C-alpha positions in Angstrom: 0.0 0.0 0.0 1.3 3.5 -0.9 0.2 6.5 1.1 0.9 10.2 0.2 0.2 12.7 3.0 -1.7 15.9 2.1 -1.1 19.5 3.1 1.2 19.8 6.2 1.0 16.1 7.1 4.0 13.8 7.6 3.9 9.9 7.5 6.4 8.4 10.0 7.3 4.9 11.1 7.8 4.5 14.9 11.2 3.4 16.2 11.1 0.1 18.1 10.9 0.4 21.8 13.8 -1.1 23.8 12.9 -4.6 25.1 16.0 -5.0 27.3 17.8 -2.7 29.8 21.5 -2.1 29.5 22.0 -4.7 32.3 20.0 -7.4 30.4 16.7 -7.2 32.2 13.8 -7.9 29.8 11.1 -5.3 29.8 7.5 -6.7 29.3 5.5 -5.0 26.5 3.0 -3.7 29.0 5.7 -1.8 30.9 7.5 -0.4 27.9 7.3 3.4 27.5 6.0 4.5 24.2 8.7 5.8 22.0 8.4 9.4 20.7 11.0 9.0 18.0 10.3 7.9 14.4 11.7 7.9 10.9 10.0 10.0 8.2 8.6 7.9 5.4 6.7 10.5 3.3 5.8 14.2 3.5 2.9 16.3 2.1 3.5 19.4 0.0 2.9 21.9 2.9 0.7 24.9 3.0 1.2 28.7 2.8 1.1 28.8 6.6 3.0 25.6 7.4 6.1 24.7 5.4 7.5 21.2 5.5 11.0 21.2 7.0 11.6 17.5 7.2 12.3 15.0 4.4 12.0 11.2 4.0 14.7 9.4 5.9 15.0 12.0 8.7 14.7 10.8 12.3 12.4 13.0 14.4 10.9 13.5 17.9 7.2 14.3 18.2 4.6 15.2 20.8 3.6 12.2 22.9 -0.1 12.1 22.0 0.1 13.4 18.5 -1.0 12.0 15.2 -3.2 9.2 13.9 -2.0 5.6 14.0 -2.4 3.5 10.9 -1.1 0.0 9.8 0.6 -0.3 6.5 1.5 -3.8 5.3 1.2 -5.0 9.0 3.6 -2.3 10.4 2.5 0.6 12.7 2.9 4.1 11.2 1.7 7.5 12.3 0.4 10.5 10.4 1.5 13.7 12.1 0.9 17.4 11.5 4.2 19.3 10.8 3.5 21.3 14.0 3.6 18.1 16.1 7.2 17.5 15.2 9.5 19.0 17.9 13.0 18.1 16.7 15.1 16.4 14.0 17.6 13.9 15.4 21.0 14.2 13.8 
């Protein structure tokens, strides 16, 4: 399935949450903190008021409760507004 975001929307794929601590303790899925980092998959064209400042392949941080979750080919993705992105990870 191919999805093209519209306006100031950005399609991202969530980064995997850590399943082990640095000391080797396994963290159950129920106790894992939701990650707030993702990789940009596709971007919309932007609007006059909101320009797109990320590109596919960028790693980003976003607001905790932002976006709409969707599944694409069995994998979790998120559609965010550009204004919900708080940083680009370099």
